[in-house]
Each structure stands twice: as C-alpha cells, then as structure tokens.
C-alpha positions as CSV (number, residue, x, y, z in Angstrom):
1,M,215.6,142.6,133.3
2,L,211.6,142.9,132.1
3,G,211.0,143.8,136.0
4,N,213.5,146.7,135.7
5,L,211.7,147.4,132.6
6,I,208.3,147.2,134.0
7,I,210.3,149.6,137.2
8,S,210.9,151.9,134.9
9,I,207.7,152.6,133.1
10,S,205.8,153.0,136.4
11,T,208.0,155.8,136.9
12,H,206.0,157.3,133.8
13,M,202.7,156.2,134.8
14,Q,203.2,156.9,138.5
15,S,201.2,153.4,139.5
16,F,203.1,151.6,142.8
17,S,201.4,148.4,141.5
18,T,202.8,148.4,138.7
19,M,206.5,148.9,139.9
20,V,205.4,145.9,142.9
21,A,204.3,144.2,139.8
22,G,208.1,144.6,138.4
23,R,210.0,144.1,142.2
24,I,208.5,140.6,142.2
25,L,209.6,139.5,139.3
26,Y,213.2,141.6,139.4
27,G,212.6,139.4,142.8
28,L,212.3,136.5,141.2
29,G,215.1,137.1,138.3
30,S,218.1,138.2,140.6
31,G,217.4,135.6,143.4
32,S,217.2,133.0,140.6
33,I,220.7,134.4,138.7
34,T,222.9,134.6,141.6
35,V,221.8,130.7,142.6
36,V,222.8,129.7,139.2
37,Q,226.1,131.9,138.8
38,E,227.2,130.2,143.2
39,T,226.5,126.4,141.8
40,I,228.3,127.0,138.2
41,L,231.8,128.4,140.1
42,G,230.5,126.0,142.5
43,S,230.7,123.4,140.1
44,W,234.1,124.0,137.8
45,F,235.8,124.7,141.6
46,K,235.7,122.5,144.9
47,G,238.4,123.7,147.4
48,K,241.3,125.6,146.5
49,G,240.5,128.0,143.6
50,L,236.3,128.0,144.8
51,A,236.8,130.6,147.4
52,I,238.7,133.1,145.2
53,T,236.2,132.5,142.4
54,I,233.0,133.3,144.6
55,A,235.0,136.4,146.2
56,V,235.5,137.9,142.7
57,Q,231.7,137.0,142.1
58,I,231.0,138.5,145.0
59,T,232.9,141.8,144.6
60,T,231.3,142.4,141.2
61,S,228.7,142.5,142.9
62,R,229.7,145.1,145.8
63,I,231.1,147.6,143.2
64,A,227.8,147.5,141.0
65,S,225.5,148.2,144.5
66,F,228.3,151.1,145.4
67,L,227.9,152.5,142.2
68,S,224.2,152.5,142.1
69,M,223.9,154.0,145.1
70,G,226.1,156.7,144.9
71,T,225.1,157.7,141.6
72,A,221.3,157.3,142.0
73,I,220.1,160.3,143.2
74,P,222.8,162.8,141.2
75,I,221.6,160.6,137.6
76,A,218.1,161.9,139.1
77,N,218.9,165.2,140.1
78,R,221.0,165.7,135.9
79,F,218.3,164.6,134.7
80,G,215.3,166.0,136.5
81,F,213.4,162.6,136.9
82,Y,213.7,160.5,139.5
83,G,212.7,157.8,137.2
84,A,216.0,157.9,134.9
85,A,218.1,156.1,137.7
86,F,215.6,153.4,137.1
87,W,216.1,153.8,133.3
88,A,220.1,153.2,133.8
89,N,219.5,150.4,136.4
90,F,217.2,149.1,133.6
91,V,220.6,150.1,130.5
92,V,222.8,147.5,133.0
93,C,220.6,144.2,133.2
94,A,220.3,144.3,129.7
95,L,224.0,144.7,129.4
96,S,224.1,141.9,131.6
97,F,221.7,140.3,130.3
98,G,223.7,140.1,126.6
99,I,226.6,138.5,128.5
100,N,224.3,135.3,129.4
101,L,223.8,135.1,125.9
102,V,227.9,134.9,125.0
103,Y,227.9,132.6,127.8
104,I,225.5,130.0,126.5
105,G,226.7,130.4,123.5
106,A,230.5,129.3,125.1
107,M,229.0,126.7,126.6
108,R,227.6,125.2,123.4
109,R,230.8,124.8,122.0
110,I,232.0,123.0,125.1
111,H,229.6,121.0,124.6
112,R,230.4,119.7,120.9
113,N,233.6,119.6,121.5
114,T,233.5,117.0,124.4
115,S,233.4,113.2,124.2
116,P,229.9,111.4,124.6
117,Q,231.8,109.2,127.6
118,V,232.7,112.7,129.3
119,L,229.0,114.3,128.8
120,E,227.8,110.9,130.4
121,R,229.9,111.4,133.5
122,L,229.0,114.7,133.9
123,R,225.4,114.1,133.3
124,T,225.6,111.2,136.3
125,K,228.2,113.1,138.9
126,H,225.6,116.5,138.6
127,K,222.3,113.6,138.9
128,F,220.3,115.4,141.5
129,N,217.7,113.4,143.3
130,P,215.3,115.5,145.1
131,R,215.2,113.4,147.9
132,L,218.7,114.6,148.6
133,V,217.4,117.0,150.3
134,L,216.5,114.6,153.1
135,F,219.5,113.9,154.0
136,F,221.5,117.5,154.1
137,F,223.4,117.3,157.4
138,G,222.6,118.9,160.1
139,I,225.6,122.0,159.5
140,Y,224.0,123.1,156.7
141,W,220.8,123.7,158.3
142,M,223.1,125.8,160.6
143,I,223.9,127.7,158.0
144,I,220.8,128.4,156.7
145,V,219.4,130.0,160.1
146,E,222.6,132.0,159.8
147,S,221.5,132.6,156.6
148,F,217.7,133.6,157.9
149,T,219.2,135.7,160.4
150,L,222.4,137.9,159.3
151,G,221.4,137.4,155.9
152,G,218.4,139.4,156.4
153,G,220.0,141.7,159.2
154,W,222.6,142.9,156.5
155,N,219.6,143.2,153.9
156,S,217.2,144.5,155.8
157,F,219.6,147.6,157.1
158,L,220.8,148.2,153.4
159,H,217.3,149.4,152.1
160,I,217.2,152.4,155.7
161,N,220.8,153.5,156.5
162,S,220.7,156.3,153.6
163,E,217.6,157.4,155.7
164,L,219.0,156.3,159.2
165,V,222.5,158.3,158.4
166,K,219.6,161.0,157.5
167,L,218.0,161.7,159.8
168,R,219.9,160.4,162.8
169,F,223.1,162.4,161.9
170,G,221.3,165.4,160.1
171,V,222.5,165.7,156.4
172,N,221.3,166.1,153.3
173,D,220.2,163.7,151.0
174,A,223.5,163.4,148.9
175,I,225.4,163.1,151.8
176,A,223.4,160.7,153.4
177,A,223.4,158.1,149.5
178,W,227.1,158.4,149.7
179,S,227.6,157.7,152.7
180,A,225.3,154.3,153.0
181,S,227.2,153.5,150.0
182,V,230.7,153.3,152.3
183,S,228.3,150.0,154.3
184,Q,229.2,148.7,150.5
185,I,232.5,149.8,150.2
186,M,234.9,147.2,152.1
187,P,234.1,144.0,150.5
188,I,235.2,145.4,146.4
189,F,238.3,145.3,148.6
190,L,238.5,142.8,151.4
191,V,236.7,140.2,149.3
192,P,239.3,139.1,146.8
193,F,242.1,139.0,149.9
194,L,239.7,137.0,152.0
195,G,238.9,134.2,149.0
196,W,242.7,134.0,148.9
197,F,243.0,134.0,152.3
198,F,240.0,131.4,153.0
199,D,241.8,128.8,150.6
200,Q,245.0,129.5,152.1
201,Y,244.3,129.2,156.4
202,G,240.5,128.6,155.7
203,L,239.4,129.4,159.4
204,R,235.8,130.0,157.7
205,T,233.8,129.5,160.9
206,D,236.0,132.1,162.4
207,M,235.4,134.8,159.9
208,L,231.7,134.1,159.9
209,V,232.3,134.3,164.5
210,V,233.5,138.1,163.7
211,S,231.1,138.7,161.3
212,T,228.0,138.6,163.4
213,S,229.6,140.0,166.3
214,M,230.9,142.9,163.6
215,F,226.8,143.6,162.3
216,T,226.1,143.5,165.8
217,F,229.1,146.0,166.9
218,S,228.5,148.3,164.2
219,M,224.1,148.6,165.0
220,I,225.2,149.4,168.5
221,M,228.1,152.3,167.2
222,L,225.2,153.7,164.5
223,G,222.0,153.2,166.8
224,F,223.2,154.5,169.7
225,T,226.1,156.1,169.8
226,K,227.3,159.9,168.1
227,V,230.4,158.4,166.5
228,N,230.9,159.4,162.7
229,P,228.4,157.3,160.9
230,L,231.3,156.5,158.0
231,V,233.2,154.5,161.1
232,G,229.9,152.3,162.0
233,L,229.3,151.8,157.8
234,V,232.3,150.6,157.5
235,V,232.7,148.1,160.3
236,F,229.1,146.7,159.2
237,S,230.8,146.4,155.9
238,I,233.7,144.7,157.1
239,S,230.6,142.2,158.4
240,L,228.8,142.3,154.8
241,A,232.2,141.2,153.7
242,L,233.2,138.5,156.1
243,G,230.1,136.3,156.4
244,P,228.8,135.6,152.6
245,L,232.1,134.5,151.5
246,A,232.5,131.8,154.2
247,E,228.6,130.9,154.4
248,I,228.7,130.0,150.5
249,T,232.1,128.2,150.2
250,A,231.5,126.2,153.7
251,I,228.0,124.9,152.0
252,S,230.0,123.9,148.3
253,L,232.0,122.5,150.5
254,I,230.2,119.9,152.4
255,L,227.7,119.1,149.9
256,P,227.8,116.8,147.0
257,S,228.0,118.3,142.7
258,S,224.5,116.6,142.6
259,S,222.7,119.1,144.9
260,L,224.6,122.0,145.4
261,G,222.3,124.0,143.8
262,T,219.4,123.4,145.0
263,G,221.6,123.8,148.5
264,L,222.3,127.1,147.6
265,G,219.0,128.0,146.4
266,I,218.0,126.7,150.4
267,Y,220.5,129.1,151.4
268,K,219.5,132.1,149.2
269,S,215.4,131.1,149.9
270,A,216.3,131.6,154.1
271,M,217.9,135.0,153.7
272,N,215.3,136.7,150.9
273,T,212.8,135.1,153.3
274,G,214.5,136.3,156.5
275,S,215.2,140.0,154.8
276,T,210.8,139.8,154.1
277,I,210.2,139.5,157.5
278,V,212.9,141.9,159.0
279,D,212.1,144.2,156.7
280,I,207.9,144.0,158.0
281,V,209.0,144.1,161.1
282,V,211.4,147.2,160.7
283,G,208.9,148.7,159.5
284,V,206.5,148.5,162.4
285,L,208.8,149.3,164.9
286,Q,209.6,152.2,163.5
287,D,205.8,153.8,163.1
288,R,206.0,152.5,166.5
289,G,208.4,154.7,167.2
290,S,207.3,157.2,165.5
291,R,204.1,157.8,167.4
292,I,206.2,157.8,170.5
293,L,208.2,160.2,169.9
294,E,208.3,163.7,168.8
295,D,207.9,165.3,165.3
296,T,210.9,166.4,165.5
297,E,213.4,163.5,166.3
298,H,214.2,160.8,164.3
299,S,212.5,157.3,165.0
300,Y,215.3,154.6,165.2
301,D,216.1,153.8,168.5
302,Y,213.2,151.1,168.5
303,V,214.6,149.1,165.0
304,M,218.2,150.1,165.8
305,A,218.0,147.6,169.5
306,F,216.5,145.5,166.8
307,F,219.0,145.0,164.9
308,A,221.9,144.8,167.6
309,A,220.0,141.6,169.6
310,W,219.3,139.9,166.2
311,G,223.1,140.4,165.9
312,A,223.2,138.3,169.3
313,L,221.3,136.1,168.0
314,S,223.0,135.5,164.7
315,T,227.0,135.3,166.3
316,L,224.8,132.9,168.9
317,V,224.3,130.9,165.7
318,A,228.0,130.8,164.3
319,G,229.1,130.1,167.6
320,T,227.3,126.8,167.2
321,I,228.5,126.3,163.8
322,F,232.4,126.5,165.2
323,L,231.9,124.1,167.2
324,V,230.2,121.3,165.2
325,D,232.4,121.7,163.0
326,R,235.5,121.6,165.2
327,F,233.6,118.3,167.2
328,K,231.8,116.6,164.3
329,W,233.3,117.6,161.2
330,N,237.0,117.6,162.1
331,S,237.5,121.0,161.1
332,L,237.1,121.1,157.1
333,L,235.9,124.3,157.5
334,R,238.6,125.9,159.3
335,S,241.5,124.2,157.5
336,N,244.0,125.6,155.6
337,A,245.3,124.6,152.3
338,A,247.8,122.0,153.6
339,N,245.4,120.2,156.0
340,R,242.0,120.7,154.0
341,K,242.6,116.9,151.5
342,E,243.4,115.3,154.6
343,A,240.7,117.1,156.4
344,Y,238.0,116.0,153.0
345,H,239.2,112.6,152.4
346,M,237.9,112.3,156.5
347,A,235.0,113.8,155.1
348,K,234.6,112.1,151.5
349,A,232.4,109.0,152.8
350,K,230.2,111.1,154.7
351,I,229.9,114.2,152.7
352,N,229.0,111.1,149.8
353,R,226.8,108.9,152.1
354,P,223.7,110.6,151.2
355,M,223.3,109.7,147.1
356,L,223.7,106.3,148.5
357,Y,221.0,106.9,151.3
358,A,218.8,108.6,148.9
359,T,219.2,105.9,145.8
360,A,218.1,103.3,147.9
361,P,215.2,101.4,147.9
362,N,214.0,101.1,151.6
363,W,215.5,104.8,151.6
364,R,213.0,106.1,154.0
365,E,214.7,104.1,156.5
366,Y,217.9,106.1,156.8
367,A,215.9,110.0,156.6
368,P,216.0,110.9,159.4
369,L,213.0,112.4,161.1
370,W,214.5,115.6,162.8
371,N,215.6,116.7,158.5
372,Y,212.1,117.2,157.8
373,I,211.8,120.0,161.1
374,P,214.0,122.5,159.3
375,L,212.1,122.3,155.7
376,A,208.8,122.4,157.2
377,T,210.0,125.3,159.4
378,L,211.2,126.9,156.0
379,G,207.9,126.8,154.3
380,V,205.9,128.5,157.4
381,L,208.5,131.2,156.9
382,L,208.2,131.8,153.3
383,V,205.0,131.5,153.6
384,T,204.5,133.7,156.7
385,S,207.0,136.1,154.7
386,W,204.2,136.1,151.6
387,I,201.3,136.9,153.6
388,L,203.0,139.8,155.9
389,F,204.4,141.1,152.4
390,A,200.4,140.9,151.5
391,I,198.9,142.3,155.1
392,K,201.5,145.1,154.3
393,L,200.4,145.9,150.5
394,A,196.6,146.1,151.4
C-alpha cells in the first residue's frame, strides 16, 4: 500500500526516481503477501481441497489483473491524467489492507478460544529449522528451475504484450490494452475448474508439460504469424492458468508443513528473479531490433524468438519433472483422489525424513553436497538481477 501511495504521488512530481522507490516497496510487499497467502492455505489444507483453495486465490488475483489492465487507459482518459489509474490502484490496495486487519482479528479470536495443548502441538508441527533447506528434494529444485524459466517468461511477456499488439498488429492504445487483457481471461474461468480437476484427477506434471508447450506455441503465433492476436493471447492465458496452480500445489504436496513457507518463498523469489533478468534481456533484444529494422517496422522479432526458445527450455524442464515424479515419487503429483492417499502414504516417510536429519546432532553428515548448488546458483542469480537492474537504471 505504501509503495502504491509513493508511485501515485510520483505521477504528480514527475519524478522517475520516486516512482522507482515506490515500485521497490511495492515489489517487496506484493512478493511477500503472495507467499503468506499460499502458505496459510497450504497450512489449512493438505491434499484434497488444497488445489481448489489455491485456485480461488489465483482466480481472484487474475480478475484484478484483468480489470486493471482493461480499465487503466479509460480511467486515465476519464480524468485527463495518467496518474488517476495509479490512484485507483492505491484505493484497491487500501481496501486489501483493511481485509488483512479483519483476518488478523479473526485469527486472534480463534487463538483465544483454542486450548494451550492444541496451540503447542501446532507450534511444534510448524516450527521451522533453517537447516531444512539443505534437505529439500531434487524434484523441488526442478520446480524452482521451472519457476525461474516459465514464471520469468510469463511475467516478462505480460509487461510487453500490450505494446506488442499495438506495434505488430497496428491498433490504437485502447484496443491494444483490452486485447492484452485477454491474456488474463482464461485463468479467471479455467483455474477454479482446474482446482477441482487436480483434487480429483491429479495430473499436475502432465498439465505442467501442457502449460510450457502452450506458452511456446503462443509465442510463435504472436511473433511469427498473422493470426489474430486474440488467438495467441488466449493460448498464452491457458498456459498461465495451468502452470502456477500445478507448481504451487505440487510444492505443497512434497514439502513438510514446517518448511512450506520457505519453499514457497524460494519459489516466488526464483520467479521474480527470472522475471527481472528476462525483462532486461528482452529490453536489450528490443533495442537491438530497433537499430537493425527500419523505423516503420516493429522491433519484436528477436524478442519473440527469445521467448519461443525460452519456452522450449521450460518444456524440457517440465518433461524432466514428469519423469522424476513417475520413477522416483511413485507418481504422487499425478495421482488422482483415489490413489493419492496411498501414494502420499508411501512417500510420507521420505517427506518427513528431512525434519529428522535437520534436528540430528550430526546433521552435516546427512546434508547432500549437491543441495548447496541450487542454493548458491539462486543466490548468484538474485545478485545478478539486482546488478543488472542497477546498471539499467543508471
């Protein structure tokens, strides 16, 4: 909320540095609140019911994104000032802040009415040990790689899709904005159904492969064909509906409750890091295209070729996750409602093993050395994203 307030004020000051400061605060808040929401849902629900509750959360977010993308220009035109759209965003954030206060009050009332024994049992169950990160499973880190690639591609494309439609297909700003908002439509309608589908039939890894394939296909359609852009944007939005729900619910199944928040936090961090790096790469490619092409032509050929290749890479990662789940996890992530209890029972000892290792006096003997590699890599990528951002800003 504070970040949005600063951004709104910066539109009157016409200060780019103030807007950047507001965006940084906004990013810190939006990233953490998403992790908190998903962790709360993952704590209340496990297995059956988890996917549909995450689906409702994602659907609500997509509805807000769809409305904000579609109404930003009309609001600015109505008030004759582009900053009006930012003030509308601030009002929505203030309402969200009020709802959070209501939730906190409700939880305090539940806390007062819960017996001390139950509270102690919950604290023990959700007590986090930082050493647990060193015992996260290989399939989890593969999902993190997928979050970096596919998630970074999703977010980066959402930043440029309106301009892409405007320049490549020759439409005005209002039509481009509404056309771009179509990329948020399918999650609104599909995700609630997918939540029920995942709870009943599983197939998370299958849908992840489909999601990455559709992302790649949509980039090819939008970048290298003359098909109506709405078709490509709908295909992209289907990918956007399938992927996040499959990834988040998969993480909730393979991690113990005590480390779920950390696992989802790393997932979100990897996605944002990928988005930052891909954004900068896309900007460089677009600038290069502008120098090579005539002024009358759009400069998105290199960008869309990069997105298509990036999608192919994410498809390869998704296929690897599918195989690891099939042969190492007894198809836990693919299991339907009837078989999931048995599959989870078979994997339960494996899932809880990290908690035993992390609390052992000789825990270093159990920590696999290869687990340091993804942690170090994520740290390097995180620092790299900040350095690239600082260079680009300068």
